C-alpha positions as a Markdown table, in Angstrom:
| # | Residue | x | y | z |
|---|---|---|---|---|
| 1 | Met | 42.7 | 92.0 | 100.0 |
| 2 | Glu | 43.4 | 92.1 | 96.2 |
| 3 | Glu | 44.9 | 95.2 | 94.9 |
| 4 | Gly | 42.5 | 97.2 | 92.7 |
| 5 | Leu | 43.3 | 98.7 | 89.3 |
| 6 | Arg | 43.5 | 102.2 | 90.7 |
| 7 | Glu | 45.8 | 101.2 | 93.5 |
| 8 | Arg | 48.1 | 99.3 | 91.2 |
| 9 | Lys | 48.4 | 102.2 | 88.8 |
| 10 | Lys | 49.2 | 104.5 | 91.7 |
| 11 | Arg | 51.9 | 102.1 | 93.0 |
| 12 | Glu | 53.4 | 101.8 | 89.5 |
| 13 | Thr | 53.4 | 105.5 | 89.0 |
| 14 | Arg | 55.1 | 106.0 | 92.3 |
| 15 | Gln | 57.7 | 103.4 | 91.6 |
| 16 | Arg | 58.4 | 104.8 | 88.1 |
| 17 | Ile | 59.0 | 108.3 | 89.5 |
| 18 | Ala | 61.3 | 106.9 | 92.2 |
| 19 | Asp | 63.3 | 104.8 | 89.7 |
| 20 | Val | 63.7 | 107.8 | 87.3 |
| 21 | Ala | 64.8 | 110.0 | 90.2 |
| 22 | Met | 67.4 | 107.5 | 91.3 |
| 23 | Gly | 68.8 | 107.2 | 87.8 |
| 24 | Leu | 69.3 | 111.0 | 87.7 |
| 25 | Phe | 70.8 | 111.0 | 91.2 |
| 26 | Leu | 73.2 | 108.3 | 90.2 |
| 27 | Ala | 74.2 | 110.2 | 87.0 |
| 28 | Lys | 74.4 | 113.7 | 88.4 |
| 29 | Gly | 74.5 | 113.6 | 92.2 |
| 30 | Phe | 71.5 | 114.3 | 94.5 |
| 31 | Asp | 72.2 | 118.0 | 95.0 |
| 32 | Asn | 72.5 | 118.6 | 91.2 |
| 33 | Val | 69.0 | 117.3 | 90.4 |
| 34 | Thr | 65.8 | 119.3 | 90.8 |
| 35 | Val | 62.3 | 117.9 | 91.3 |
| 36 | Ala | 61.4 | 119.6 | 88.0 |
| 37 | Glu | 64.0 | 117.5 | 86.2 |
| 38 | Val | 62.6 | 114.4 | 87.8 |
| 39 | Ala | 59.1 | 115.3 | 86.7 |
| 40 | Arg | 60.1 | 116.0 | 83.1 |
| 41 | Ala | 62.1 | 112.7 | 82.9 |
| 42 | Ala | 59.2 | 110.7 | 84.4 |
| 43 | Asp | 56.7 | 112.5 | 82.1 |
| 44 | Val | 54.6 | 113.8 | 85.0 |
| 45 | Ser | 53.9 | 117.2 | 86.5 |
| 46 | Val | 55.8 | 118.6 | 89.5 |
| 47 | Asn | 52.6 | 118.5 | 91.5 |
| 48 | Thr | 52.2 | 114.8 | 90.7 |
| 49 | Val | 55.7 | 114.1 | 92.1 |
| 50 | Phe | 54.8 | 115.9 | 95.3 |
| 51 | Asn | 51.5 | 114.0 | 95.5 |
| 52 | Tyr | 53.6 | 110.9 | 96.0 |
| 53 | Phe | 56.7 | 112.3 | 97.7 |
| 54 | Gly | 56.6 | 115.1 | 100.2 |
| 55 | Thr | 60.2 | 116.2 | 99.7 |
| 56 | Lys | 63.1 | 115.6 | 97.3 |
| 57 | Glu | 64.8 | 113.5 | 100.0 |
| 58 | Asp | 61.8 | 111.2 | 100.0 |
| 59 | Leu | 62.5 | 110.5 | 96.3 |
| 60 | Phe | 65.8 | 109.1 | 97.3 |
| 61 | Ala | 64.6 | 107.3 | 100.4 |
| 62 | Asp | 61.5 | 105.9 | 98.8 |
| 63 | Arg | 61.6 | 102.7 | 100.9 |
| 64 | Gln | 62.1 | 104.4 | 104.2 |
| 65 | Asp | 58.9 | 103.1 | 105.7 |
| 66 | Val | 60.1 | 99.5 | 105.1 |
| 67 | Val | 63.6 | 100.4 | 106.3 |
| 68 | Val | 62.3 | 101.9 | 109.6 |
| 69 | Asp | 60.1 | 98.8 | 110.3 |
| 70 | Leu | 62.8 | 96.2 | 109.5 |
| 71 | Pro | 64.4 | 96.0 | 113.0 |
| 72 | Ala | 61.1 | 95.6 | 114.7 |
| 73 | Arg | 60.2 | 92.9 | 112.2 |
| 74 | Val | 63.3 | 91.0 | 113.1 |
| 75 | Leu | 62.2 | 91.2 | 116.7 |
| 76 | Arg | 58.7 | 90.1 | 115.9 |
| 77 | Glu | 59.9 | 87.1 | 113.8 |
| 78 | Arg | 62.6 | 85.8 | 116.2 |
| 79 | Glu | 62.4 | 82.1 | 116.8 |
| 80 | Pro | 61.2 | 80.3 | 120.0 |
| 81 | Gly | 63.8 | 80.7 | 122.7 |
| 82 | Glu | 65.8 | 83.2 | 120.7 |
| 83 | Gly | 67.0 | 86.4 | 122.3 |
| 84 | Val | 67.2 | 89.8 | 120.6 |
| 85 | Val | 70.9 | 89.7 | 119.9 |
| 86 | Arg | 70.7 | 86.1 | 118.6 |
| 87 | Ala | 67.9 | 87.1 | 116.3 |
| 88 | Phe | 69.8 | 90.0 | 114.8 |
| 89 | Arg | 72.9 | 87.8 | 114.5 |
| 90 | Arg | 71.0 | 85.2 | 112.5 |
| 91 | Asp | 69.3 | 87.9 | 110.3 |
| 92 | Phe | 72.5 | 89.7 | 109.6 |
| 93 | Leu | 74.4 | 86.5 | 108.7 |
| 94 | Asp | 71.5 | 85.5 | 106.4 |
| 95 | Ala | 71.8 | 88.9 | 104.7 |
| 96 | Ile | 75.5 | 88.4 | 104.1 |
| 97 | Ala | 74.8 | 85.0 | 102.4 |
| 98 | Gly | 72.2 | 86.6 | 100.2 |
| 99 | Arg | 73.8 | 90.0 | 99.8 |
| 100 | Asp | 70.5 | 91.5 | 100.9 |
| 101 | Trp | 69.8 | 95.2 | 100.6 |
| 102 | Arg | 68.3 | 95.5 | 104.1 |
| 103 | Tyr | 71.8 | 95.9 | 105.7 |
| 104 | Gly | 73.3 | 97.6 | 102.7 |
| 105 | Leu | 75.2 | 94.6 | 101.5 |
| 106 | Asn | 73.7 | 94.5 | 97.9 |
| 107 | Gln | 75.7 | 95.3 | 94.8 |
| 108 | Gly | 75.8 | 99.0 | 94.3 |
| 109 | Ser | 75.3 | 99.9 | 98.0 |
| 110 | Asp | 78.7 | 101.6 | 97.9 |
| 111 | Val | 77.5 | 103.9 | 95.2 |
| 112 | Phe | 74.4 | 104.6 | 97.3 |
| 113 | Ala | 76.6 | 105.4 | 100.3 |
| 114 | Gly | 78.7 | 107.7 | 98.1 |
| 115 | Ile | 75.7 | 109.7 | 97.0 |
| 116 | Val | 74.6 | 110.1 | 100.6 |
| 117 | Ala | 78.0 | 111.2 | 101.7 |
| 118 | Ala | 78.2 | 113.9 | 99.0 |
| 119 | Ser | 74.9 | 115.5 | 100.1 |
| 120 | Pro | 74.5 | 117.2 | 103.5 |
| 121 | Ala | 70.7 | 116.9 | 103.0 |
| 122 | Leu | 70.9 | 113.2 | 102.6 |
| 123 | Val | 73.3 | 112.7 | 105.5 |
| 124 | Ala | 70.7 | 114.4 | 107.7 |
| 125 | Arg | 67.9 | 112.3 | 106.2 |
| 126 | Met | 69.8 | 109.0 | 106.8 |
| 127 | Arg | 70.5 | 110.1 | 110.3 |
| 128 | Glu | 66.8 | 110.8 | 110.9 |
| 129 | Ile | 65.9 | 107.4 | 109.4 |
| 130 | Gln | 68.4 | 105.7 | 111.7 |
| 131 | Glu | 66.9 | 107.4 | 114.7 |
| 132 | Gln | 63.4 | 106.4 | 113.6 |
| 133 | Arg | 64.6 | 102.7 | 113.3 |
| 134 | Glu | 66.0 | 102.9 | 116.8 |
| 135 | Thr | 62.9 | 104.4 | 118.2 |
| 136 | Ala | 60.7 | 101.8 | 116.5 |
| 137 | Leu | 62.7 | 98.9 | 117.8 |
| 138 | Ala | 62.9 | 100.3 | 121.3 |
| 139 | Arg | 59.1 | 100.8 | 121.3 |
| 140 | Ala | 58.6 | 97.3 | 120.1 |
| 141 | Leu | 60.9 | 95.9 | 122.8 |
| 142 | Ala | 59.2 | 97.9 | 125.5 |
| 143 | Asp | 55.7 | 96.9 | 124.4 |
| 144 | Glu | 56.6 | 93.2 | 124.1 |
| 145 | Leu | 58.4 | 93.0 | 127.4 |
| 146 | Asp | 56.0 | 95.3 | 129.2 |
| 147 | Ala | 58.8 | 97.6 | 130.3 |
| 148 | Ala | 58.1 | 100.5 | 132.6 |
| 149 | Pro | 58.2 | 104.0 | 131.1 |
| 150 | Glu | 61.3 | 104.8 | 133.1 |
| 151 | Asp | 63.2 | 101.7 | 132.0 |
| 152 | Leu | 65.9 | 102.6 | 129.6 |
| 153 | Ser | 66.8 | 99.0 | 128.7 |
| 154 | Pro | 64.8 | 98.8 | 125.5 |
| 155 | Arg | 66.4 | 102.0 | 124.2 |
| 156 | Leu | 69.9 | 100.9 | 125.2 |
| 157 | Val | 69.5 | 97.5 | 123.6 |
| 158 | Ala | 68.0 | 99.0 | 120.4 |
| 159 | Ala | 70.9 | 101.5 | 120.2 |
| 160 | Gln | 73.6 | 99.0 | 120.6 |
| 161 | Val | 72.2 | 96.4 | 118.2 |
| 162 | Leu | 71.5 | 98.9 | 115.5 |
| 163 | Ala | 74.9 | 100.6 | 115.9 |
| 164 | Ala | 76.5 | 97.2 | 115.3 |
| 165 | Thr | 74.6 | 96.4 | 112.2 |
| 166 | Arg | 75.1 | 100.0 | 110.9 |
| 167 | Leu | 78.9 | 99.8 | 111.4 |
| 168 | Leu | 79.1 | 96.3 | 109.8 |
| 169 | Gly | 77.2 | 97.6 | 106.8 |
| 170 | Ala | 79.5 | 100.6 | 106.5 |
| 171 | Tyr | 82.5 | 98.3 | 106.8 |
| 172 | Ala | 81.3 | 96.3 | 103.8 |
| 173 | Ala | 80.4 | 99.5 | 101.8 |
| 174 | Asp | 83.8 | 101.0 | 102.4 |
| 175 | Arg | 85.6 | 98.0 | 101.1 |
| 176 | Met | 83.3 | 97.8 | 98.0 |
| 177 | Ala | 84.0 | 101.5 | 97.4 |
| 178 | Ala | 87.7 | 100.7 | 97.5 |
| 179 | Gly | 87.2 | 98.3 | 94.6 |
| 180 | Glu | 87.4 | 95.0 | 96.5 |
| 181 | Asp | 85.6 | 92.0 | 95.3 |
| 182 | Trp | 82.7 | 90.6 | 97.4 |
| 183 | Thr | 84.5 | 87.2 | 97.5 |
| 184 | Gly | 87.2 | 88.8 | 99.6 |
| 185 | Ile | 84.9 | 91.0 | 101.6 |
| 186 | Glu | 82.3 | 88.3 | 102.6 |
| 187 | Pro | 84.5 | 86.1 | 104.9 |
| 188 | Asp | 86.0 | 89.1 | 106.7 |
| 189 | Leu | 82.6 | 90.6 | 107.1 |
| 190 | Arg | 81.3 | 87.4 | 108.5 |
| 191 | Thr | 84.2 | 87.2 | 111.0 |
| 192 | Gln | 83.6 | 90.9 | 112.0 |
| 193 | Ala | 79.9 | 90.2 | 112.5 |
| 194 | Glu | 80.4 | 87.1 | 114.6 |
| 195 | Arg | 82.8 | 89.1 | 116.8 |
| 196 | Ala | 80.4 | 92.0 | 117.1 |
| 197 | Phe | 77.5 | 89.9 | 118.1 |
| 198 | Asp | 79.6 | 87.9 | 120.5 |
| 199 | Leu | 80.4 | 91.1 | 122.3 |
| 200 | Leu | 76.8 | 92.1 | 122.4 |
| 201 | Glu | 75.6 | 88.8 | 123.5 |
| 202 | Ser | 78.2 | 88.5 | 126.3 |
| 203 | Gly | 76.6 | 91.7 | 127.8 |
| 204 | Leu | 73.0 | 91.4 | 126.8 |
| 205 | Gly | 72.6 | 87.6 | 127.1 |
| 206 | Asp | 69.1 | 86.5 | 126.4 |
| 207 | Tyr | 67.4 | 89.9 | 126.9 |
| 208 | Gly | 64.1 | 89.7 | 125.1 |
| 209 | Arg | 64.2 | 86.0 | 124.6 |
| 210 | Ala | 61.1 | 84.7 | 122.9 |
| 211 | Pro | 59.3 | 82.0 | 124.9 |
| 212 | Ala | 60.1 | 78.5 | 124.0 |
| 213 | Ala | 57.4 | 76.6 | 122.0 |
| 214 | Gly | 54.5 | 76.0 | 124.4 |
| 215 | Ala | 55.9 | 78.2 | 127.2 |
| 216 | Ser | 54.4 | 81.4 | 128.5 |
| 217 | Arg | 56.2 | 84.7 | 127.7 |
| 218 | Ala | 58.7 | 85.7 | 130.3 |
| 219 | Ser | 60.2 | 89.1 | 130.9 |
| 220 | Gly | 63.7 | 90.1 | 129.6 |
| 221 | Gly | 66.7 | 89.1 | 131.6 |
| 222 | Asp | 68.1 | 85.8 | 132.8 |
| 223 | Asp | 66.2 | 82.6 | 133.3 |
| 224 | Gly | 66.6 | 82.6 | 137.1 |
| 225 | Asp | 69.8 | 80.6 | 137.4 |
| 226 | Gly | 72.2 | 83.5 | 137.3 |
| 227 | Asp | 73.6 | 82.4 | 133.9 |
| 228 | Pro | 71.5 | 83.9 | 131.0 |
| 229 | Glu | 72.8 | 81.5 | 128.3 |
| 230 | Gly | 74.2 | 78.6 | 130.3 |
| 231 | Asp | 75.6 | 75.7 | 128.5 |
| 232 | Glu | 73.4 | 76.4 | 125.5 |
| 233 | Gln | 75.5 | 79.3 | 124.4 |
| 234 | Gln | 78.8 | 77.5 | 125.0 |
| 235 | Gly | 77.7 | 74.7 | 122.8 |
| 236 | Glu | 76.9 | 76.9 | 119.9 |
| 237 | Gly | 79.3 | 77.1 | 117.0 |
| 238 | His | 79.6 | 80.6 | 115.5 |
C-alpha cells in the first residue's frame, strides 16, 4: 500500500525529532538533555515530541521495534535445511562483512555504547529491549515448532543464541572504544564468532532446522539417526 502524504509527513517529523535528539545526546550525554531542549531544537512543541515518543528513552531507542523483531526475522528467513544456530551464524558473519548496525558493528556503535553506559536509565532500557528480543525469538521458535507450553527449549535456545551475539557485539564495541581500527578488529571478531557458534552448534545441533526444499516441516531435534548434523556439519568450512 502506497504511503499517503499525511503518513509520510508524520514519519518524517518523527525521524527529524529522533535525529535532533540523538545529536543532542551525542553532544551532551543522555541525562543532560531534557525533552524540552529536544523540542526547541526540533522546532516542535513538547506535546508533539510525546505524541511520537512515549518517554525520553524512546527518543534514544527510536528503532526499538525493529530491533526487537530482528532475531525472529532471522528465524523466519533461515534457508531450507538450516538450523537456528546456523542461521544466526550466517546472519552475524554477513553483518561483520557489511558492518551492519543490527549487531552494533557499524561505525559509531562504540559511541552509542558509551552513552548507554553513562546513563542508568538507558542501561535499564537496553536490558528491557534485550529481554523483549529474547521473548520474541522464544515465542517465534515455540510457535513454529509447536512446542508444548511447559517446554523450556525455545527459551533456552533464544537465551543462548542472543547472549552470544550480544557478547560478540560488545567485544567489537570495546575494541572500537579503545581506538582500534576495524581492519584489525574484523578478523579477530570473525574468529571469535566462528568459535562461539561452533560451541552453540555442538550443543544445539540442528534444533529448529527449516525443512529442506520440498519436504514437510519436522519438529526440532535430530533427524532420527542419533547424529543431528552428521557428515554435513563435518564437511563444512567455517
